[in-house]
N, C-alpha and C positions, 0 to 999 in steps of 0.2 A: 879404331875401326869405322870405315867407310860403308854405310849400310844403303845409301841409296843406289839406283840404278846406272847413275853415271860412273859407280866404280867398277863397273863391269862391262865395260864396252870390248867388243873385240877389234881386231887389226881391219882398217877399212870402214868401218861403221857397222855397228849390230842391229838388230832392232831393239834391244835393250837400250841402247844410245837414244833411238829414236821415243822409245817409252818417255826417256828422261827428260827430253827437250819439250815433249808435250804435258806429260804430268798426268797422273790419274784422274778418270773423270769421275764426280760425285757419286755417280752411278757403280763405279768399279766395286765396291765395298759391298752393298747389299748382292749385286748380281754374283759375285765369288760364294758370299755368305748363304746362299740358295743351295751350293754343291755341299756344305759342310749340314745344313740342316737335313736336307734330303738321305745324306748317306747314314747319319746319325739316327734319324728317324727309323729309316728302314731295319736299324739293328734290334731295335725296341718294340716296335709298334706289331711286328709278327706276333709277339707273345700274346699279346690280347685276342687275335684272331684264329689262334689254333684251335679252340673249340668248335667253332664254325667250320673252319678249312676241315677237319677231322669228318664233321658229320656230312660236310656238302662232297666232299673227294672220298669218302669211305678210305681214309687213312688208316694206316698200323703207327703204333707206337712208334717204332721205328723208322718209318718213313717220315713223320711228323718230326722228330730229333735231327733229321738228316736235313730238311726244309730250313730248319732254325741255323743249324750247324754248319751247312755248306758256305750259306752267305757269310756266316764270321769267319773261316775258315779261309776262304780266298780273299775276303778283305783283308785278314791279318797277315798273310804270308806274301801278296804283291804288292805292299805298299812301298818298301825300298826300291823295287823293280820300276815301278810308276813315277816315284820320285826323280831317278835317274834320268828315263824318258823324258820328263820334263826336261830337264837340264839340257838335254842334247837337241831335242826337236821343237821346243817352245812349250813354256808352261801354260801359254792359253791356247793354243793349239790343241795340247794334250786335256787341258780341262775340259775343255769343247766335245771333243770325241768321246770323252768320259762321261759328260754330262748327257750326252745324246745317246750313249751305250746305255748307261745306267737308266734312264727316262722309259726307252724303247723296252726292256728289258723288265721293268716295272708294270708296264702294259700287258705286255705278253705273261706277266706273273698273273695280274688281275683277270685276265681272259682264258687261262691254263683250263684245259678241259680235264685233265686227270692230274693224279699226283707225279708222273714222272716226269710230265711237261712242267709242273710247276718247281720241280728241284734243278731240272735243267736251267732253267729261267733264273731261279734265285742264285745258280753260281755265273750264269752270266752278269747278274746284276751287281753280284759280290766283287766280279773282275772290274765292273764299271766303276766302283765305289774305292776300290783300291789305286786305279789309276787317276782319280779325282783328287782322293782327300789329300795326297802330298802336294798337289800343284796350287792348294788354297795358300799355304803357308809359305810357299816358294815365291809365287806371288807378291804378298803382303812384303816379303823380305828383299824383293828386288825393285818394287814400284812407290815403294813408301819410305820415309825415312823419320827419324827422330818422334815427335813426340805423335804423328799421325800414322807411324809404323807401331807405334807402342798401341794406341786406341784401336787399330786394327787387329792386331792380337787379341789385345780384349776382347773384341767383338768376337772373334774366333772363340774363345773359351766361354764365352756366354752362349752364343747360338750352340754349339756342342752339347754344352750341359742342358740348354733349354731343351733339345729333341730328346736325350735321355731322359728328363726328368716329366715333360710332359707327351711323352710319346704314347705312355699308356692311356691318357686322358684323350687324348688326338683319336688314336683306337677306338676307343669306347664310345665316343660321339660319333664317330663315323658306322659303327655298327648298330649302335643303338638308334640312329635317326635313317638308317637304311637307305640311303640316299639312291633315289631312282631305281630301288629293288636289287643294288649292287652287293648287299650283304658286305661278307668281308673283304671283297674285291675291292672295295672302295679303299680300301688300305693300300692298297697298290696303283689304282689308276689314279687317285688324286695327284699324283708323282708327275702324271702326263702332260697339262698343260702349263704346270710350273715350271718344269725341265726344259721343255721346250723353249717357252719363253725366255727363260734366264739363257740358254744355248744361244737363240738367236741375238739378244743383247750384249751376250760377253764378246761375240765378233766385232761389236762397235764401240763398245765401252771398258773394256780390259784390255791395257797394256800388252803386247806380247815380250817376252825376256828370253833365251836363253845363256848357259853357259859360254863364255868368251871363248874364242879359238876356234879350234875344230876337233873337240874329244871325240873319241871312237866309241861304239858299242863295246861294251865289256859282257859278253854273251854268256863266258865259262863264269864269270864271278855270278851274274845275275841267277844261273841255274843252280849254283851252290847255295847262295843263299836263300831261293826260294825252296830248294830241298832241307835246307837246315830248318827254316823257320818252321815248314810244315811239318818236322819231326818234334818240333816243340809244340806248336798250337793243336795238332790232330790230337794228342793225347790229353791235352787239356781242356778241350771241349767234347771228346767222346769217351774220354778214360771211366768218368764217373758212371754215365747212364749204361756203360757195358761192364763196371765191376771193376775196372782197373785190371784187364786181360796182362797176358804177357806181352804181346805187342805194343802197348802201351809204354812200358816199362823199357822196352830195347829201342824205341825212338828216343823217347825222352835220354836215355844213356846215349844212343848212337849220335846226336845231334851235339855231344859236347866235340868230337872228332871232325864232324863236319863243320861246324864254324871254327873250328883251328886250320882245317883245310882253306875255307875261306879267306881268313884273316891273311895266312901265308900267301895266297895268291894274288891278294889284293896289295900288299906291301910288295911283293916282286913286280907287278905289274906297274905300279907306282915309281920303283925304283929305275923301271927301264923307258919311262917318260911316258907309261900308256896314260889310258884314263879309266881309273877303277869305280866300280858303280858306288864304294863306299870308300872316301878318303879318310883312313882309321886316324891321321893325325889330328881329326877333330875331337876324339877321345882323350889326347893330350890336356886339353881345355876345360880345367875343372867346373866351370860353368856349365858346360854340356854335358861332362858325363855326370854330376853328383845331380845336375836340373833332370837328365834321362830317367836315374834311377828314382827320384823323387816322382816324376811323372808316371812311372810304372807302378810304383808304390800307391800314391793316390787313386789311380785307377783300379789297383787291386782292391780297394774299398768300395767302389761305385757300382757299376754294374752288379757286383754280387750282391750288395747290400739292397739294391734296387728288387732282386730276383725274390729274395726272401723276405723282402716286405710284402710283395704281391702276392707270392704263397700264404705268409699270415694273413693277409686282409682276405685273401678269396676263399682260402679252403679253413683259415683258423676262425676267421669272423664271416665267413658266409655270405661276402659281401659279391654283388655284381659288378663286372669289369668296369662298367661306368663308374659307379660308386668308389671302387676300389682308386680309381683315377681321379676322383675328385679329392680322397685322401692325400694322395700322392702333391696335390696343388698346395697343399701347405707347406712341403717341402717346396715347391717351385716358385712360390712367392718369395720365401726367404732367400732363395737362389739369384733371382731376378733382382731382387734388391742391394745386395751386396755385388752381384759383379758388374754392375752398371758403376760403381764407385771405386773397385778393385784398382782400377790404375791409379787413379790420383792417391788413395793408402800407399799404393807400391812405391809409386815417385817420392813417397815420403821415409816410408819404414824398409823399402827395398824387400827382400827375400824372407825378413822374418814376418811378412804379411801372411804368408803360407802358414807360418807358425801360429801366426793369431787364428787364421780361419781353423786349424787344429784345433785351438783351446774351445772355439766354439762350439765346434761338431762333438768335441768332448762333453762340454754341457749339455747338448741336447740329446748326443747318447745314453747320458746318465738320467736324462728325464724319461726317455723312452725305456729303459730298462724298467724304473718305477711304473711307468704306466702300464706294459704289459702283462707286470707282474700284478698288479692291482685291480684292473679292470677285467680280469678272466675273460671267459666267452662272451659274457651277455652284456659286460658292462658298457659305458660310456666311450665310443669309439674317441670322443672328441678330446679325452684326455691325453691323446698321444699328439695330437696338433702341435702343442707349444714344444714338444722335442723336435718334431719334424721340421718347423720352422726355423728352429736354431740350427739343423743339421743342414738344411738347405742354405743357410745363410752363410756358413761356415765354409760349405762346397765352394760357392760363388764368389767369397774371398781368396779361396787358394786355386782355383783353375786358371784364370786367366795369368798370374804372376809367373806358373809354372811354364807355360808355353814361352812368354817373354824370357824368361830365365834359359833356356834352354838354347833357344836361338841368338839371345843377344850378342855373341862375338864370332857367330857362323860368319865368313865370307860370300858375298853374292854368289858367287860362281860355284859353291857348294850348297846352294839354298835348296836345291831339289832334291839331294840326297840326304842332307842333314834332316829335311822336314820330314822324309820318308823312314829314316831310322826315328823322329820322335813319334811318328804316327803308329810306327810299328811297336815302339814300346807299350803307346795307348792300349793297343789290340793284346800285347802279350799280358799286360795287367789286367785287363778283365779276364784274361783266359785264367792266368792266376788264382786271380779272386775268386771265380766261381768256379774251381775246382775246389780249392781250398774251403771255402764255405761250404760248398756240400757234402765235405765229408764231416762237418759238425753239425750241419742241419740235418742229414740224413741219419748220422746214428745216433742222435737225440730223438727223432723222431720214430723210429722202430719201424717193424714191418706192417702193423695193423694200428694206422695212427686215428685217434681222433681229434676235433676241433682244438681240444685242449691241449694236446701234444705240441699243434703247431705252436700254441704260444711259448711253449717250453722251449722249443729249436730256436725260434725266434729271438729270443731272449738270450740263447747261448751264443747265435751269432751277431747280437749286437756286442757282445765281449771280443769278439775276434775284430770287429770292426774298430772298437776302441785300441786294440794293440795294435792295430795296421796304421791307425791315426798317431799313437804316440811315435811308432818308427818313423812315419812320414817327418813328423816334427822334430827329431833326432837328425835326418838326413839335411833338412836344412839348413842346420848349423855349418854343414861342410859346404854350402853355397858361399859366393864371394859376397861381401855387402854391396857392392856395386858393380855387379857384373860386365855392365856395358861401358863401364869408366875407363878402364884399363887398355892401355893401346896393344892394337895385335901386334 
């Protein structure tokens, strides 16, 4: 397989050929990673701001849930379409448009006068994130090659995890120090100078690329896949909070024929020489399909775990958000240490690096299960730190090889749609994990919980994470030992 931008030139010369001749600028990587960090951060940081938002805007519980869920829903269902639009109209162009939209929507969230306005701007913010996220991996797949490409994808995984792991700490710090009297609004307004600066620099330092030839827009396919993903993501995000009503099950079951119709339409369009939103031949490649399932499984144990850990720390141990965020820091330190070296380890051990990460996570989970059972409500929270550190180290070792495995044999002209599928799998995994762990957590918690009940519920969830981690280690065994080595 050829992964450089030179492999995807169109007749007559394309912008991608120009990118190949000049090569990426040293600032290309950090500029594009800003989009990764901001979109991931705003998925998690709002959880810390919820009490302050509710008090300031007099929001109901239902409105608060929508403020959280609207971003996650639009973000999750729009990425396949976002990736394909980047293929068609230029990945840098779409990245800049998306980053500006996301940044302005963030500013509007920070200035929102009421709950209705905040909810509307969160939807726009989610749409910007959905358009931006798949462009990142597509840019990496087209402007970098060889070790540089592996290094870029490693940084993508590291920054994605960094935003998730440290989101609560960053939010807690912003609210605690109350910058310029902004309170919770600083969690959104902080994006404004960062996002606008990155967008301006991207126009100069990020090479443009797009799919070769003159592919056409597949409006029917985009509508079908968006509706199908909504039918999956909406129940996963909102179902548990509403007691799994009938409509949630109808949508989940209805998603099956919707995806079937989408697959038939995509194959028919491809057979007639059209430009499908997702070339389903990608799924014939074992590295892509097994890697995608591994990605979904990993993230089914990440966001869900952060959710119940935060609930345990703040309601079971009665910690303030900032103190809770500092405990998360132990996990983050382990994550940073291993994520920075994961590429070198993966170069030697291949996808089995992910399995090694799983083993380290399992040890960390065992220590956490012991600690939670031993320290009770008033014991020293420090006993939890070693388990959190090892858990973060296992995550860091697994996350970067996951992304590179999925994209290892994807041709450059499918980079956008493949990246859209990959990032969609990430969000669906988050949704599945939160739905499943919610069933475990709240069934153990009961109707009138006291702090001790949160310890029991969190410990039960740790056993769920153990099961998901074992499943991931088994899926990894289906991956090619060196997915990038075989010819296309």
